[in-house]
BAFI-856789 format. One record per residue (C-alpha): x, y, z; residue number from 1. Coordinates in Angstrom, 1 decimal. Layout:
+--------+--------+--------+-----+
!     xx !     yy !     zz ! num !
+--------+--------+--------+-----+
!      X !      Y !      Z ! NUM !
...
+--------+--------+--------+-----+
END
This chain:
+--------+--------+--------+-----+
!     xx !     yy !     zz ! num !
+--------+--------+--------+-----+
!  -50.5 !   34.1 !   18.8 !   1 !
!  -47.3 !   36.4 !   18.0 !   2 !
!  -44.9 !   36.3 !   20.9 !   3 !
!  -42.9 !   39.2 !   19.1 !   4 !
!  -45.9 !   41.6 !   18.3 !   5 !
!  -45.1 !   41.3 !   14.4 !   6 !
!  -41.6 !   42.5 !   14.8 !   7 !
!  -38.2 !   40.7 !   14.7 !   8 !
!  -35.2 !   42.1 !   16.3 !   9 !
!  -31.6 !   41.7 !   14.9 !  10 !
!  -31.5 !   38.5 !   17.4 !  11 !
!  -34.3 !   36.9 !   16.2 !  12 !
!  -33.1 !   37.3 !   12.6 !  13 !
!  -29.8 !   35.7 !   13.6 !  14 !
!  -31.3 !   33.1 !   15.5 !  15 !
!  -33.7 !   31.8 !   12.7 !  16 !
!  -30.4 !   32.0 !   10.2 !  17 !
!  -28.3 !   30.1 !   12.5 !  18 !
!  -30.9 !   27.4 !   12.6 !  19 !
!  -32.2 !   27.5 !    9.4 !  20 !
!  -28.4 !   26.7 !    8.1 !  21 !
!  -27.8 !   24.5 !   10.7 !  22 !
!  -31.3 !   22.7 !   10.1 !  23 !
!  -30.0 !   22.0 !    6.1 !  24 !
!  -26.4 !   20.8 !    7.4 !  25 !
!  -28.1 !   18.4 !    9.4 !  26 !
!  -30.5 !   17.2 !    6.4 !  27 !
!  -27.6 !   17.2 !    4.1 !  28 !
!  -25.5 !   15.1 !    6.4 !  29 !
!  -28.0 !   12.3 !    7.0 !  30 !
!  -28.8 !   12.4 !    3.1 !  31 !
!  -24.9 !   11.7 !    2.6 !  32 !
!  -24.6 !    9.1 !    4.9 !  33 !
!  -27.9 !    7.8 !    4.1 !  34 !
!  -26.8 !    7.0 !    0.7 !  35 !
!  -23.2 !    5.6 !    1.6 !  36 !
!  -24.6 !    2.9 !    3.9 !  37 !
!  -27.2 !    1.9 !    1.0 !  38 !
!  -25.0 !    2.1 !   -1.9 !  39 !
!  -21.8 !    0.6 !   -0.5 !  40 !
!  -20.0 !    3.6 !   -1.6 !  41 !
!  -16.3 !    2.7 !   -0.7 !  42 !
!  -15.1 !    4.5 !    2.7 !  43 !
!  -11.4 !    6.1 !    2.5 !  44 !
!   -8.9 !    3.4 !    1.6 !  45 !
!   -7.2 !    2.2 !    4.7 !  46 !
!   -3.0 !    1.4 !    4.6 !  47 !
!   -2.7 !   -2.4 !    5.4 !  48 !
!    0.7 !   -2.9 !    7.6 !  49 !
!    2.0 !   -6.1 !    7.1 !  50 !
!    3.0 !   -8.3 !    9.9 !  51 !
!    6.6 !   -8.3 !   11.0 !  52 !
!    8.4 !  -11.6 !   10.8 !  53 !
!    8.2 !  -12.2 !   14.5 !  54 !
!    4.7 !  -11.3 !   14.7 !  55 !
!    4.2 !  -14.1 !   12.1 !  56 !
!    6.1 !  -16.3 !   13.9 !  57 !
!    4.2 !  -15.9 !   17.0 !  58 !
!    1.3 !  -16.7 !   15.1 !  59 !
!    2.7 !  -20.1 !   13.8 !  60 !
!    3.6 !  -20.7 !   17.6 !  61 !
!    0.2 !  -20.1 !   18.5 !  62 !
!   -1.4 !  -21.9 !   15.8 !  63 !
!    0.7 !  -25.1 !   17.1 !  64 !
!    2.4 !  -25.3 !   13.8 !  65 !
!    5.5 !  -25.2 !   15.6 !  66 !
!    7.2 !  -26.3 !   18.9 !  67 !
!    8.2 !  -23.8 !   21.9 !  68 !
!   12.0 !  -25.2 !   20.9 !  69 !
!   11.7 !  -24.3 !   17.2 !  70 !
!   10.1 !  -21.2 !   18.1 !  71 !
!   12.8 !  -19.9 !   20.3 !  72 !
!   15.7 !  -20.9 !   17.9 !  73 !
!   13.9 !  -19.1 !   15.5 !  74 !
!   13.3 !  -16.1 !   17.3 !  75 !
!   16.7 !  -15.7 !   18.5 !  76 !
!   17.8 !  -16.1 !   14.8 !  77 !
!   15.4 !  -13.2 !   13.8 !  78 !
!   16.6 !  -11.0 !   16.5 !  79 !
!   20.5 !  -11.6 !   16.0 !  80 !
!   22.5 !   -9.3 !   14.3 !  81 !
!   23.1 !  -11.5 !   11.4 !  82 !
!   26.7 !  -12.6 !   12.3 !  83 !
!   27.8 !  -16.3 !   11.6 !  84 !
!   24.7 !  -16.6 !    9.0 !  85 !
!   25.7 !  -17.5 !    5.6 !  86 !
!   24.0 !  -16.7 !    2.3 !  87 !
!   23.1 !  -19.3 !    0.1 !  88 !
+--------+--------+--------+-----+
END
């Protein structure tokens, strides 16, 4: 059955063209994603931000490597402006 009596209007051509382009874009996208997942292709490189000294100190305290007194003492040294500290 032909709904349009064998003729296509401008809108029919437009809809068919857009549909075809979207279909191929979807098909290519699925193929690329499938290829990447199967081959383990590297993703965008991620920049690693190193932890701050305060974060490292907090992690050591959380693991129980240092006690609260030592944690507070070292934290105050980190947060101080460096006055009174001697260099080796």
